[in-house]
N, C-alpha and C positions, 0 to 999 in steps of 0.2 A: 793492524799491528801484530809483532809478533807476541804467539801465545807462550813462549818461552820466556820471553823479557817479561811479560803479564806476571806471571808465575812466580817470576825469582823477585820481583817485586813486593808480593805479598806479606812476606814477613814482616819486612820493615815498614811498609804502611800499618800491617796490624798494632806492631808496637807503638807506632804512633798515637794511634788512636787510645791503648790502651794508657799511654801515659799521660793523655790530655784529660783522662777522668773513665773515661768508657770501659763496663766490667767486658770480660773477657768473651763471654757468651755475645753478649749485643756487638761488641766490636767485630767478631769475625762473620757475624752475618752481614754486618753490614760493607766490610771488605768483599765479601762475595757478591753482592748485590754489585758495588761499584766493579767488577771484572765483569759482569753481567753485563753491567753498561757498557762498559770500554770495547768491549767487543761488539754491541750494536752499534755505536756512536762512533767508536774508530774505522768500522767496517764500510760505514755509510760516507763518510768524511774522515781521512786521516788527520786533518789540520781542523778542529771543530773550534767554535769562538770561545772567547777568555770566558762568556757565561756559562759555559759548561763545567768551567773549572780552570782555566788555564790552559797551555796549548803541550798537549801530549807528546808533539814531536821533540819540544826542547826539553819538557819536564815532566815525564809520565808519571813518574812517583808523586811530584807535586799535584798532578791532576789525579792521580787514584786518592790521596788523602783529602782532596777537597771534598770528591764525590761520595767518597766512604763517610766522611764526618757529618755532610748532609744527611744521607740514610740513617745514621745514627739517631740523629737529632731530627728528623721524622718518625721514627720510632718510639724516641723520647717522647715527644710531644703526646703520645698515646697513652703513656703511664699514668699514674696515679699522682707519682711524686713530682707536685707542681713545681714548688720552690726550687726543687735540684734541676729540674725541667728549665728554668729561665733563670736562672743561671749559668746553665752549658748556653744556651741561647746567646746569653751576652758576650760569653766567651768565647764565639765562633771565629777562629783568626781567617783574615781575608784570603782569597786565593791567592796562592805563590809558589814558590821553593818550599820543598818539604825539608824539616829539621834533618841534621846530617846524623842524628845520634842513629846507632846500629843496635837493635834489639834481637836479632836472629836468633843469637847464642840463647837469650833468656826464652825465647817462644819453644826452641828445642826442649828445653829444660821443663816448661810449662806442660806440652803436650806429652811428656814421655815422663811425669812424674807418678812415684811410686804407686798411687791411690789407685792409679787405672790399672785396667788389666791388658796384658800386650797387644789383643785384637782393638782394644779401646786407643789405645796410644798408636798405633798403627793410623788407625781411621782418622785420629784427629791431626797427626803430622802431617797427614798426604793433604788434608783438607788445609788446615791453617799455614802450615809452613809450605807445603807443596801447592798449594792455590787449586787444587783438583775440585770439582765439582760433586757432590754426593752420588751422583747418578754416575761419573767417571768411578768413582772409588767402589760403588755397588757392584759394577760390573765386572772389576777387575777381580773382585772377590768371591764373583758369582752370586750373589744375595739379592734379594729386592732391594729396590731403592728405600721403600719404608723402612726395613728392618736396617740398613744401612744410616740413615736419617735417624733414627730412635739411638744406635749406638752414639753418632757422634754430638748427639742430643745431651746422652747420660755422661757424656766423657768431660763437655763443655760446664756440665752443671758440677761435677766433681772435683773441679778443679777452679770451680768459679770463687771460692775464698781462699786461694793459695795466692801470697803475694808476687808481682809480677816480677820483682826485683831478687825472689829468693833463690839461694845459689842452688844449681842441680847437680847430676852425676853424668859427668861425662860417659860410664861407661854404659848406663841405662839407654842414652840417646842411641849411641852405636848397637845394642842389641837389638833396639827397633827397627831400626835402617837397615840391619843383616835381615831381619823377617822382611822389611818390604821386598829387599834384593832377592831372596830366596823365593819370593812368590813366583817371580816370573813375567811372563806376558800372556793377558787375558783382556776379553773387552778391548776397548780400543786405547787403552793405557798402557805403554811399555814399562811395567813397575820395575826392572831392571835399569832402564834408563833412569827413570825418576829416581830411584835409590842414590844413583850415581851422582847426578844432578844435587840432588840433598846432600850428601857427603862431603861434596866439592864446596857447597855453600856452609856448610859447618867445618869445615878445613879452612875456608878464610875469614872465619870467624873467630876461630881459636887455635894456637899453637900446641896442637897435640899429637906426640909417637902414635900413639893407638890409633886417631882418627887418621892420620897419614897412611898407617897400616890398614886400616880398614877399606879406604879408597883405593890403596893400593891392590889388596885381595880381589876387589871389584872388578877391575880395570882388567887384571890378569884371566879371571876366571872370566870375563865378558868376552875377552880376546877369543875364544876358544868356542865361542857360540855358533857360529856359519858351520862349524865341523862337527856339532854335537848330534845332529840326528841327520839321516839319510834322505833322500828326495821323497821316498815313501812314508816320513815322519817317523819313521824305529830310532832305535837308541843307537847311538856308534861309541863303544866305549874307548876313553883316553888314548890306550895302546892302539887303536886301529883309525884314528881319529888322521883324517889329511891335513896333516901341520902347513901346508900350502896353503890352506885356507883362514888359520888361524890371522887374528888383526896387529902385525908388528908393532904399529904405530902405539895401539893400548897394552902391547906390551912392553916396549921400551918406556912409555911414561909409568908404567906401575913397577917396574924395575927402580927408576930414578927414583920414584917419591918413597919405595922402601927402602933404599939404601941410604937415604938423606933421613928417614927415621930411626931405622938401627945404628946409625952413626950417634945418635943422642943416647945409647945405651940404656934404655929403659923400655926394658923390652915386654910386649905385651901379647896376649893371645891372638890377636888378629897382625902383629909384625911376624908372630911366627906363623900362622895360617899363609899369609901372604907370601914367606920365605919358600914354604913346599911349591905353593903353586908358581913361583919363578922357577925354582929346580926343574919343574914338569916344562915350562915355558921355555929354558932355556938348552933343552935336550934335541939336536935335530930329528933325532928318531926316539921310537919309544926305547929300544936296546941302550941306547947312550944314556938314556936316564941315571941320575947318581942318587941311587936307592941306599945307599950307606949314609949319605949327608940327610936322605930326608926321614930315615929312621931318627937322626940324631935330632932333626927337627922335632919331631914327634914327642921324642924322649922332652926337650923343652917344652913345649905343646902341653902334655901331660903333666908335668911339674908345676904350670901355669894353673891347670883349670880342673886336673883329676876327675876328667870329663870321661864315660864308659866309651862314646861314640871316637874319641879321640883314640882309645886304646884297640878298638875294632880297628881304625883305619891303619892305625901303628902295625896290626897284624899284618896286611896287606903288604906294608911297605918291609917288613921284616920277611914274610915268605919271598919278596922279589931280592932282596940284598942278601939273604942268606939261606935260600931255599924255603921248598912249602911246606917242608915237616917243621922249620923252625916257624914258619908262620903259625901254622898248627898249633904249634906248644904255646904261641904267645895268643892264639885264640881262644886257648880252652882256659885263661884266666879272664875272659871276658865274661858277661852275665849272656848266657844263652836265648834269652828273653829278649835280646836289644833289637828293633829293627836291623835287617840287614844281616845280622849276624848268621842266617843259614846260606844267605847269598854267599857272603866270604867264604864260609867253609866250604861250598861248592865249588867255586875258582879255586881255592888252594887244593882241594883233594883232584880235581883235573890236572893242575899242575905239576902233582905227584904221581900223573899216570891211572889214578883210581877212576875209569870214568864210571863204572855202575855206580860209585857211590855218589859221584860227583852229580850227573843225572836224576839219582833221586832227590838230593838237596836243590837242583836247581827247580825241579817240578813243586817241591814242599814250598820254596821261596816266593815263588809265584805269586800266590795268590795273598802273601803277605806284603806284596810292595806296594809302595804308598803313592805310587801313578801307573794310570794306563800303559804307558811309553815303557816303564821298566816292568812291570808283569809280563807284558809282550816278549821284552827280549830276554827272561828269563825263561818263559816260556820255549823260546827258539833254542836257548842253549841248552835244555833239556832235550829236545827233539835232535838236534844236531849231535850231542852225545850217543843218543838212544842207538841212532842212525848210523853212526861209527864202529858201535858194538856189535851190529847186526852184519856188519860186511866180513 
Protein backbone atom coordinates (compact mmCIF):
# COMPACT_ATOMS: atom_id res chain seq x y z
CA UNK A 1 0.00 0.00 0.00
CA UNK A 2 1.28 3.48 -0.91
CA UNK A 3 2.75 5.21 2.16
CA UNK A 4 1.72 8.61 0.80
CA UNK A 5 -1.90 7.40 0.61
CA UNK A 6 -1.71 6.18 4.20
CA UNK A 7 -0.42 9.54 5.42
CA UNK A 8 -3.03 11.44 3.42
CA UNK A 9 -5.79 9.51 5.20
CA UNK A 10 -4.40 10.22 8.68
CA UNK A 11 -6.28 13.46 9.45
CA UNK A 12 -9.69 12.20 8.39
CA UNK A 13 -9.26 8.92 10.31
CA UNK A 14 -8.13 10.82 13.40
CA UNK A 15 -11.07 13.21 13.09
CA UNK A 16 -13.54 10.33 12.96
CA UNK A 17 -12.17 8.82 16.17
CA UNK A 18 -12.37 12.15 17.98
CA UNK A 19 -15.95 12.67 16.83
CA UNK A 20 -16.82 9.21 18.16
CA UNK A 21 -15.72 10.28 21.62
CA UNK A 22 -12.01 9.51 21.81
CA UNK A 23 -9.84 12.20 23.36
CA UNK A 24 -7.29 13.63 20.94
CA UNK A 25 -4.14 12.19 22.53
CA UNK A 26 -5.51 8.64 22.75
CA UNK A 27 -7.02 8.85 19.27
CA UNK A 28 -3.73 10.01 17.78
CA UNK A 29 -1.87 7.11 19.39
CA UNK A 30 -4.47 4.68 18.06
CA UNK A 31 -4.19 6.05 14.51
CA UNK A 32 -0.40 5.71 14.63
CA UNK A 33 -0.83 2.08 15.73
CA UNK A 34 -3.26 1.52 12.84
CA UNK A 35 -0.75 2.96 10.36
CA UNK A 36 1.94 0.60 11.63
CA UNK A 37 -0.50 -2.31 11.39
CA UNK A 38 -1.44 -1.27 7.84
CA UNK A 39 2.17 -1.35 6.71
CA UNK A 40 2.67 -4.75 8.33
CA UNK A 41 -0.55 -6.42 7.14
CA UNK A 42 -0.84 -4.88 3.69
CA UNK A 43 2.80 -5.56 2.86
CA UNK A 44 2.27 -9.24 3.64
CA UNK A 45 -1.19 -9.47 2.03
CA UNK A 46 -2.59 -6.53 0.02
CA UNK A 47 -6.12 -7.97 0.36
CA UNK A 48 -6.55 -9.15 3.96
CA UNK A 49 -9.85 -10.62 4.99
CA UNK A 50 -12.75 -8.65 6.34
CA UNK A 51 -11.87 -9.91 9.81
CA UNK A 52 -8.97 -7.46 9.68
CA UNK A 53 -11.43 -4.60 9.40
CA UNK A 54 -12.62 -4.64 5.80
CA UNK A 55 -11.04 -4.58 2.36
CA UNK A 56 -8.21 -2.00 2.25
CA UNK A 57 -8.06 -2.10 -1.55
CA UNK A 58 -11.67 -0.91 -1.91
CA UNK A 59 -11.83 1.17 1.27
CA UNK A 60 -8.45 1.86 2.91
CA UNK A 61 -9.92 4.68 5.00
CA UNK A 62 -12.64 2.42 6.42
CA UNK A 63 -10.03 -0.24 7.20
CA UNK A 64 -7.88 2.27 9.07
CA UNK A 65 -10.85 3.64 11.01
CA UNK A 66 -11.89 0.16 12.13
CA UNK A 67 -8.40 -0.86 13.20
CA UNK A 68 -7.68 2.46 14.91
CA UNK A 69 -10.98 2.34 16.80
CA UNK A 70 -10.21 -1.16 18.03
CA UNK A 71 -6.75 -0.02 19.15
CA UNK A 72 -8.39 2.84 21.02
CA UNK A 73 -10.84 0.47 22.70
CA UNK A 74 -8.02 -1.88 23.68
CA UNK A 75 -6.25 1.03 25.38
CA UNK A 76 -9.49 2.20 26.97
CA UNK A 77 -10.07 -1.20 28.56
CA UNK A 78 -6.90 -0.67 30.59
CA UNK A 79 -8.19 2.58 32.07
CA UNK A 80 -9.98 2.99 35.35
CA UNK A 81 -13.07 4.61 33.84
CA UNK A 82 -15.06 1.37 33.59
CA UNK A 83 -18.47 2.88 32.91
CA UNK A 84 -17.21 5.01 30.06
CA UNK A 85 -15.25 2.08 28.72
CA UNK A 86 -18.28 -0.18 28.61
CA UNK A 87 -20.34 2.48 26.83
CA UNK A 88 -17.66 2.84 24.17
CA UNK A 89 -17.44 -0.92 23.66
CA UNK A 90 -21.20 -1.13 23.27
CA UNK A 91 -21.10 1.66 20.70
CA UNK A 92 -18.42 0.08 18.50
CA UNK A 93 -19.56 0.47 14.88
CA UNK A 94 -19.46 -2.50 12.56
CA UNK A 95 -16.65 -2.59 10.02
CA UNK A 96 -17.51 -0.78 6.82
CA UNK A 97 -17.16 2.44 4.92
CA UNK A 98 -16.01 5.43 6.95
CA UNK A 99 -18.22 8.50 7.31
CA UNK A 100 -17.68 11.22 4.72
CA UNK A 101 -17.17 13.97 7.34
CA UNK A 102 -13.94 15.86 6.57
CA UNK A 103 -12.05 16.97 9.67
CA UNK A 104 -8.71 17.87 8.10
CA UNK A 105 -9.10 21.61 8.64
CA UNK A 106 -10.05 21.19 12.31
CA UNK A 107 -6.96 19.05 12.86
CA UNK A 108 -4.75 21.73 11.35
CA UNK A 109 -6.31 24.24 13.74
CA UNK A 110 -5.87 21.94 16.74
CA UNK A 111 -2.25 21.08 15.96
CA UNK A 112 -1.32 24.75 15.54
CA UNK A 113 -3.23 26.00 18.58
CA UNK A 114 -1.86 29.29 20.01
CA UNK A 115 -1.07 27.56 23.30
CA UNK A 116 1.66 25.52 21.56
CA UNK A 117 5.20 26.66 20.92
CA UNK A 118 6.20 26.78 17.22
CA UNK A 119 8.42 23.71 17.56
CA UNK A 120 5.64 21.74 19.28
CA UNK A 121 3.08 22.81 16.69
CA UNK A 122 5.39 21.67 13.89
CA UNK A 123 6.00 18.28 15.52
CA UNK A 124 2.33 17.66 16.30
CA UNK A 125 1.27 18.69 12.77
CA UNK A 126 3.76 16.33 11.17
CA UNK A 127 2.58 13.44 13.34
CA UNK A 128 -1.20 13.97 13.62
CA UNK A 129 -1.84 15.51 10.19
CA UNK A 130 1.18 14.31 8.25
CA UNK A 131 1.13 10.75 9.57
CA UNK A 132 4.90 10.65 10.16
CA UNK A 133 6.28 8.51 12.94
CA UNK A 134 8.02 10.04 15.93
CA UNK A 135 11.27 8.48 14.73
CA UNK A 136 10.95 10.10 11.29
CA UNK A 137 10.25 13.51 12.79
CA UNK A 138 13.17 13.18 15.21
CA UNK A 139 15.53 12.26 12.39
CA UNK A 140 14.31 15.18 10.29
CA UNK A 141 15.01 17.64 13.11
CA UNK A 142 18.22 15.91 14.21
CA UNK A 143 17.12 15.31 17.80
CA UNK A 144 16.91 12.06 19.80
CA UNK A 145 13.68 10.12 19.35
CA UNK A 146 12.98 10.29 23.09
CA UNK A 147 13.23 14.09 22.98
CA UNK A 148 10.79 14.30 20.10
CA UNK A 149 8.42 11.84 21.78
CA UNK A 150 8.36 14.02 24.89
CA UNK A 151 7.72 17.13 22.78
CA UNK A 152 4.80 15.49 21.01
CA UNK A 153 3.35 14.12 24.27
CA UNK A 154 3.51 17.57 25.88
CA UNK A 155 1.83 19.09 22.84
CA UNK A 156 -1.00 16.53 22.94
CA UNK A 157 -1.54 17.18 26.64
CA UNK A 158 -1.60 20.93 26.01
CA UNK A 159 -4.42 20.71 23.45
CA UNK A 160 -6.31 17.87 25.15
CA UNK A 161 -8.89 20.27 26.58
CA UNK A 162 -9.42 22.23 23.36
CA UNK A 163 -12.81 21.65 21.70
CA UNK A 164 -12.32 19.80 18.43
CA UNK A 165 -14.76 22.06 16.59
CA UNK A 166 -13.26 25.29 17.93
CA UNK A 167 -12.53 27.80 15.13
CA UNK A 168 -8.85 28.30 14.39
CA UNK A 169 -6.52 30.80 12.78
CA UNK A 170 -5.51 30.07 9.19
CA UNK A 171 -2.54 32.44 9.44
CA UNK A 172 -1.08 30.39 12.31
CA UNK A 173 -1.47 27.16 10.33
CA UNK A 174 0.33 28.74 7.37
CA UNK A 175 3.23 29.92 9.52
CA UNK A 176 3.67 26.40 10.91
CA UNK A 177 3.63 24.87 7.42
CA UNK A 178 6.18 27.44 6.24
CA UNK A 179 8.42 26.49 9.18
CA UNK A 180 8.26 22.87 8.01
CA UNK A 181 9.05 23.91 4.43
CA UNK A 182 12.10 25.93 5.46
CA UNK A 183 13.63 22.98 7.32
CA UNK A 184 14.54 21.43 3.98
CA UNK A 185 15.72 17.82 3.82
CA UNK A 186 17.27 15.67 6.51
CA UNK A 187 16.92 12.11 7.73
CA UNK A 188 14.68 9.93 5.57
CA UNK A 189 11.93 12.55 5.28
CA UNK A 190 11.91 15.33 2.69
CA UNK A 191 10.27 18.08 4.74
CA UNK A 192 9.98 20.35 1.70
CA UNK A 193 7.90 17.76 -0.14
CA UNK A 194 5.94 17.02 3.05
CA UNK A 195 5.17 20.71 3.55
CA UNK A 196 3.94 21.00 -0.03
CA UNK A 197 1.75 17.90 0.43
CA UNK A 198 0.26 19.24 3.66
CA UNK A 199 -0.36 22.65 2.10
CA UNK A 200 -2.10 21.02 -0.87
CA UNK A 201 -4.22 19.09 1.62
CA UNK A 202 -5.09 22.32 3.42
CA UNK A 203 -5.93 24.03 0.13
CA UNK A 204 -8.38 21.21 -0.60
CA UNK A 205 -10.02 21.73 2.79
CA UNK A 206 -10.40 25.53 2.70
CA UNK A 207 -10.79 28.09 -0.08
CA UNK A 208 -8.45 30.86 1.09
CA UNK A 209 -6.18 33.09 -1.07
CA UNK A 210 -3.32 33.02 1.42
CA UNK A 211 -3.35 29.21 1.49
CA UNK A 212 -3.06 29.33 -2.30
CA UNK A 213 -0.35 31.97 -1.96
CA UNK A 214 1.72 29.76 0.34
CA UNK A 215 1.30 26.76 -1.96
CA UNK A 216 2.41 28.87 -4.93
CA UNK A 217 5.40 30.18 -2.99
CA UNK A 218 6.47 26.67 -2.02
CA UNK A 219 6.18 25.39 -5.58
CA UNK A 220 8.12 28.31 -7.03
CA UNK A 221 10.94 27.96 -4.50
CA UNK A 222 11.02 24.19 -4.77
CA UNK A 223 11.27 24.48 -8.57
CA UNK A 224 14.83 25.86 -8.18
CA UNK A 225 15.99 23.11 -5.83
CA UNK A 226 18.14 21.18 -8.34
CA UNK A 227 20.10 24.32 -9.22
CA UNK A 228 20.78 25.59 -5.70
CA UNK A 229 23.85 23.47 -5.00
CA UNK A 230 26.86 22.45 -7.09
CA UNK A 231 27.93 18.79 -7.37
CA UNK A 232 30.37 19.34 -4.50
CA UNK A 233 27.53 20.57 -2.28
CA UNK A 234 28.49 24.23 -2.38
CA UNK A 235 25.81 26.93 -2.50
CA UNK A 236 24.97 28.44 -5.91
CA UNK A 237 23.52 31.99 -5.69
CA UNK A 238 20.32 32.70 -7.60
CA UNK A 239 22.08 34.84 -10.22
CA UNK A 240 24.52 32.03 -11.02
CA UNK A 241 22.06 29.13 -11.11
CA UNK A 242 21.60 27.05 -14.25
CA UNK A 243 18.01 27.93 -15.07
CA UNK A 244 17.78 24.92 -17.34
CA UNK A 245 17.67 22.84 -14.16
CA UNK A 246 14.59 24.61 -12.85
CA UNK A 247 11.39 22.58 -12.78
CA UNK A 248 9.20 24.35 -15.34
CA UNK A 249 6.10 22.31 -14.46
CA UNK A 250 6.26 23.41 -10.82
CA UNK A 251 6.83 27.01 -11.94
CA UNK A 252 3.83 26.90 -14.28
CA UNK A 253 1.63 25.40 -11.54
CA UNK A 254 2.82 27.93 -8.98
CA UNK A 255 2.19 30.87 -11.29
CA UNK A 256 -1.29 29.61 -12.18
CA UNK A 257 -2.23 29.17 -8.50
CA UNK A 258 -0.81 32.61 -7.67
CA UNK A 259 -2.68 34.38 -10.47
CA UNK A 260 -5.97 32.88 -9.32
CA UNK A 261 -5.27 33.98 -5.73
CA UNK A 262 -4.28 37.53 -6.71
CA UNK A 263 -7.42 37.87 -8.83
CA UNK A 264 -9.48 37.68 -5.64
CA UNK A 265 -7.99 41.02 -4.51
CA UNK A 266 -7.30 39.88 -0.93
CA UNK A 267 -3.54 40.34 -0.85
CA UNK A 268 -1.56 38.73 1.94
CA UNK A 269 2.10 38.23 2.75
CA UNK A 270 2.44 34.79 1.17
CA UNK A 271 0.88 35.98 -2.07
CA UNK A 272 3.32 38.91 -2.14
CA UNK A 273 6.28 36.60 -1.50
CA UNK A 274 5.05 34.27 -4.23
CA UNK A 275 4.77 37.21 -6.64
CA UNK A 276 8.45 38.02 -6.02
CA UNK A 277 9.41 34.38 -6.56
CA UNK A 278 7.35 34.31 -9.76
CA UNK A 279 9.20 37.34 -11.14
CA UNK A 280 12.52 35.58 -10.52
CA UNK A 281 11.18 32.42 -12.17
CA UNK A 282 9.92 34.41 -15.17
CA UNK A 283 13.34 35.83 -16.03
CA UNK A 284 15.18 33.83 -18.70
CA UNK A 285 18.48 35.15 -17.35
CA UNK A 286 19.49 36.94 -14.15
CA UNK A 287 20.08 40.11 -16.19
CA UNK A 288 16.47 40.11 -17.40
CA UNK A 289 15.00 40.07 -13.89
CA UNK A 290 12.39 42.81 -13.42
CA UNK A 291 13.94 44.31 -10.29
CA UNK A 292 11.80 47.44 -10.40
CA UNK A 293 8.65 45.38 -10.05
CA UNK A 294 10.30 43.23 -7.37
CA UNK A 295 10.99 46.39 -5.34
CA UNK A 296 7.33 47.32 -5.69
CA UNK A 297 6.30 43.92 -4.34
CA UNK A 298 8.73 44.29 -1.44
CA UNK A 299 7.08 47.62 -0.67
CA UNK A 300 3.73 45.82 -0.52
CA UNK A 301 5.22 43.08 1.62
CA UNK A 302 6.76 45.61 4.01
CA UNK A 303 3.38 47.30 4.33
CA UNK A 304 1.74 43.97 5.15
CA UNK A 305 4.32 42.67 7.62
CA UNK A 306 6.54 45.53 8.82
CA UNK A 307 9.28 42.89 8.93
CA UNK A 308 12.98 43.86 9.21
CA UNK A 309 13.86 40.77 7.14
CA UNK A 310 11.64 42.10 4.34
CA UNK A 311 13.40 45.48 4.53
CA UNK A 312 16.76 43.69 4.35
CA UNK A 313 15.73 41.80 1.22
CA UNK A 314 14.26 44.98 -0.21
CA UNK A 315 17.66 46.66 0.12
CA UNK A 316 19.15 44.00 -2.16
CA UNK A 317 16.37 44.54 -4.70
CA UNK A 318 16.86 48.32 -4.57
CA UNK A 319 20.57 47.77 -5.18
CA UNK A 320 19.75 45.80 -8.31
CA UNK A 321 17.06 48.18 -9.56
CA UNK A 322 18.64 51.57 -8.74
CA UNK A 323 22.29 50.79 -8.19
CA UNK A 324 24.40 49.56 -5.26
CA UNK A 325 24.63 52.94 -3.55
CA UNK A 326 20.85 53.20 -3.45
CA UNK A 327 20.84 49.69 -2.00
CA UNK A 328 23.37 50.70 0.67
CA UNK A 329 21.23 53.72 1.53
CA UNK A 330 18.20 51.44 1.97
CA UNK A 331 20.33 49.04 4.03
CA UNK A 332 21.37 51.85 6.38
CA UNK A 333 17.77 52.01 7.63
CA UNK A 334 17.82 48.32 8.61
CA UNK A 335 18.97 47.08 12.03
CA UNK A 336 22.60 45.97 11.57
CA UNK A 337 22.20 43.19 14.17
CA UNK A 338 19.85 41.34 11.82
CA UNK A 339 21.12 37.99 10.52
CA UNK A 340 22.62 38.31 7.00
CA UNK A 341 22.87 42.12 7.30
CA UNK A 342 26.67 41.95 7.02
CA UNK A 343 26.46 39.57 4.04
CA UNK A 344 24.08 41.92 2.22
CA UNK A 345 26.39 44.86 2.94
CA UNK A 346 29.31 42.87 1.53
CA UNK A 347 27.40 42.09 -1.66
CA UNK A 348 26.36 45.71 -2.22
CA UNK A 349 29.89 47.02 -1.58
CA UNK A 350 31.22 44.51 -4.10
CA UNK A 351 28.66 45.72 -6.63
CA UNK A 352 29.86 49.27 -5.93
CA UNK A 353 33.47 48.30 -6.67
CA UNK A 354 34.77 48.55 -3.09
CA UNK A 355 36.45 45.15 -3.04
CA UNK A 356 38.46 45.72 0.15
CA UNK A 357 35.38 46.54 2.21
CA UNK A 358 33.39 43.74 0.57
CA UNK A 359 36.10 41.14 1.31
CA UNK A 360 36.29 42.26 4.94
CA UNK A 361 32.51 42.12 5.35
CA UNK A 362 32.23 38.68 3.69
CA UNK A 363 34.83 37.39 6.16
CA UNK A 364 32.91 38.96 9.07
CA UNK A 365 29.61 37.51 7.83
CA UNK A 366 30.86 33.92 7.47
CA UNK A 367 30.92 32.99 11.20
CA UNK A 368 27.41 34.44 11.60
CA UNK A 369 25.93 32.27 8.82
CA UNK A 370 22.98 30.08 9.90
CA UNK A 371 24.30 26.95 8.18
CA UNK A 372 27.53 25.37 6.98
CA UNK A 373 26.81 25.78 3.25
CA UNK A 374 26.23 29.51 3.62
CA UNK A 375 29.28 29.94 5.82
CA UNK A 376 31.50 28.20 3.26
CA UNK A 377 30.01 30.32 0.47
CA UNK A 378 30.77 33.58 2.30
CA UNK A 379 34.29 32.40 3.12
CA UNK A 380 34.92 31.63 -0.56
CA UNK A 381 33.56 35.04 -1.56
CA UNK A 382 36.03 36.74 0.78
CA UNK A 383 38.91 34.64 -0.57
CA UNK A 384 37.89 35.37 -4.17
CA UNK A 385 37.90 39.13 -3.64
CA UNK A 386 41.20 39.05 -1.74
CA UNK A 387 42.74 37.13 -4.64
CA UNK A 388 41.44 39.72 -7.11
CA UNK A 389 42.92 42.56 -5.05
CA UNK A 390 46.36 40.92 -5.06
CA UNK A 391 46.53 40.73 -8.84
